[in-house]
C-alpha positions as CSV (number, residue, x, y, z in Angstrom):
1,X,-5.2,43.2,9.2
2,X,-7.7,44.6,7.4
3,X,-10.5,42.7,9.4
4,X,-8.5,44.0,12.4
5,X,-8.8,47.4,11.9
6,X,-12.5,46.8,11.2
7,X,-13.0,45.1,14.4
8,X,-11.1,48.0,15.9
9,X,-13.7,50.7,13.9
10,X,-16.5,48.9,14.9
11,X,-15.7,48.3,18.5
12,X,-14.7,52.4,18.6
13,X,-18.0,53.1,17.0
14,X,-20.1,50.9,19.6
15,X,-18.1,52.8,22.5
16,X,-19.0,56.2,21.4
17,X,-22.5,55.7,20.5
18,X,-25.5,54.8,22.9
19,X,-26.2,51.5,21.7
20,X,-23.1,50.0,23.6
21,X,-24.1,47.3,26.3
22,X,-23.6,48.1,29.7
23,X,-21.2,45.1,30.0
24,X,-19.3,46.9,27.0
25,X,-19.0,49.9,28.5
26,X,-17.4,48.3,31.7
27,X,-14.9,46.7,29.4
28,X,-13.9,49.5,27.9
29,X,-13.2,51.7,31.4
30,X,-11.2,49.0,32.5
31,X,-8.9,49.0,29.6
32,X,-8.7,53.2,29.7
33,X,-6.1,53.2,32.5
34,X,-3.5,50.7,30.8
35,X,-4.3,52.6,27.9
36,X,-3.4,56.0,29.6
37,X,-0.7,55.1,30.8
38,X,1.3,53.8,27.1
39,X,-0.7,56.6,25.2
40,X,-0.6,59.6,28.0
41,X,-2.4,62.8,26.9
42,X,0.0,64.7,25.0
43,X,-2.2,68.4,24.0
44,X,-1.0,70.6,22.0
45,X,-1.8,74.0,20.6
46,X,-2.5,74.4,16.5
47,X,-3.9,76.2,13.8
48,X,-7.6,74.3,12.0
49,X,-9.4,76.2,9.2
50,X,-12.8,76.6,10.8
51,X,-15.6,77.7,9.1
52,X,-18.1,80.4,11.2
53,X,-21.3,82.3,10.4
54,X,-21.5,85.8,10.3
55,X,-24.0,88.1,10.1
56,X,-23.7,91.1,7.3
57,X,-25.7,94.1,6.7
58,X,-27.3,94.3,3.4
59,X,-27.1,98.6,3.4
60,X,-31.2,98.0,3.7
61,X,-33.7,98.4,6.5
62,X,-37.2,96.8,7.5
63,X,-39.1,99.8,9.7
64,X,-42.2,98.9,11.2
65,X,-44.5,101.8,12.9
66,X,-45.6,101.3,16.3
67,X,-47.9,102.8,18.5
68,X,-46.9,102.9,22.6
69,X,-49.5,103.1,25.7
70,X,-49.8,106.7,25.4
71,X,-50.6,106.9,22.1
72,X,-47.4,108.3,20.7
73,X,-46.9,107.0,17.4
74,X,-42.6,105.6,16.7
75,X,-40.9,104.4,13.6
76,X,-38.4,101.4,14.9
77,X,-36.1,100.6,11.9
78,X,-33.6,97.4,12.2
79,X,-31.0,96.8,9.4
80,X,-31.5,93.7,7.0
81,X,-28.7,91.2,7.2
82,X,-28.0,87.8,6.1
83,X,-26.2,85.3,7.2
84,X,-22.3,84.5,5.7
85,X,-20.1,81.7,6.4
86,X,-16.3,82.6,6.6
87,X,-13.6,80.4,6.7
88,X,-10.5,81.4,9.7
89,X,-7.6,79.8,11.0
90,X,-8.2,79.7,14.6
91,X,-6.5,77.9,17.5
92,X,-7.8,74.9,18.6
93,X,-5.8,72.2,21.3
94,X,-5.2,68.5,20.1
95,X,-4.4,65.4,21.8
96,X,-1.8,64.0,20.0
97,X,-2.4,60.3,21.9
98,X,-6.1,60.4,21.6
99,X,-6.7,58.3,18.0
100,X,-4.0,55.5,19.2
101,X,-5.3,55.1,22.8
102,X,-8.8,55.0,21.4
103,X,-8.2,52.3,19.4
104,X,-5.8,50.4,21.9
105,X,-9.0,50.9,24.5
106,X,-11.3,49.7,21.8
107,X,-9.0,46.6,20.9
108,X,-8.5,45.5,24.8
109,X,-12.0,46.0,25.6
110,X,-13.1,43.7,21.8
111,X,-10.8,40.9,23.1
112,X,-12.0,41.3,26.8
113,X,-15.8,41.5,25.6
114,X,-14.4,37.7,23.3
115,X,-13.1,36.0,26.0
116,X,-15.8,36.9,28.8
117,X,-19.6,36.3,26.4
118,X,-17.7,35.2,23.1
119,X,-18.9,38.1,21.3
120,X,-17.0,41.4,21.0
121,X,-19.7,43.7,21.5
122,X,-20.1,41.9,25.5
123,X,-23.6,40.9,24.8
124,X,-24.6,38.5,27.2
125,X,-25.8,35.2,26.0
126,X,-29.7,35.0,26.1
127,X,-30.8,31.7,28.0
128,X,-33.0,29.2,26.0
129,X,-36.6,29.8,26.2
130,X,-38.3,27.2,28.5
131,X,-40.7,24.8,27.3
132,X,-44.1,25.5,28.6
133,X,-45.1,22.2,30.1
134,X,-48.7,20.4,28.0
135,X,-51.5,20.6,30.1
136,X,-53.7,17.7,29.8
137,X,-57.1,18.5,28.9
138,X,-60.0,17.7,31.8
139,X,-62.5,15.4,30.1
140,X,-65.4,15.2,32.1
141,X,-68.2,12.6,31.3
142,X,-71.3,13.2,32.4
143,X,-73.0,10.7,34.9
């Protein structure tokens, strides 16, 4: 059972990663419609803890004297701030069937790859290199 879960996890990572072969991506797309019919989208709204960054004023100002084209000097001040993370509850939409659907698609794609290519990644077999024919040296004898 552990090897099956590990295989599914590996296949899922391959599908999500950019290093999946075009053949694996094709098998993954072939398996998707069946998985979507078995595990249709079931989107619900829930709340999750999320962290976001906010700017907080320190109460200090940073001022710079600038001179414009008419030789008029002005002092421009901006408040000094720092970035602080805050944690809030935010509403999010989640698909409750996403994980089982992805697992099913990955297992199906891996099974197809094993049937078609003999491996779970759909890597086509590399042909054996053709041997280069030996060339006989040309020997010339002086006349």
